[in-house]
C-alpha positions, 0 to 999 in steps of 0.5 A: 821139553815142556810138555802140556799142564793137561797131560796131552802129548800128542801136540808135541808128538806130532811135532815130533813127527812131522819133523822126522817126516820132513828130515826123511824127505816127506815121503808119502804114506808112512804117517804111522811109522813117524808117529810111532818114531816120535811116540817111542823117542818122547816116551824115551824122553820122559823115562830118562828125565823121571829117572834124572829126577829119582836119582836127584832125590836124597832119602832122610834115613 
């Protein structure tokens, strides 16, 4: 997942939410549910990537 250089994750969340909405059969009136789910998934992915990056760093002592 490539993050925008300006840090705005809105386009990424929008795309993921749309995918989730389609996958669920395009239910009417549940846009906030899918937006929240997409946002949470992306934040979880970002945290995991940061942790992997941090774990890969070596600290000189």
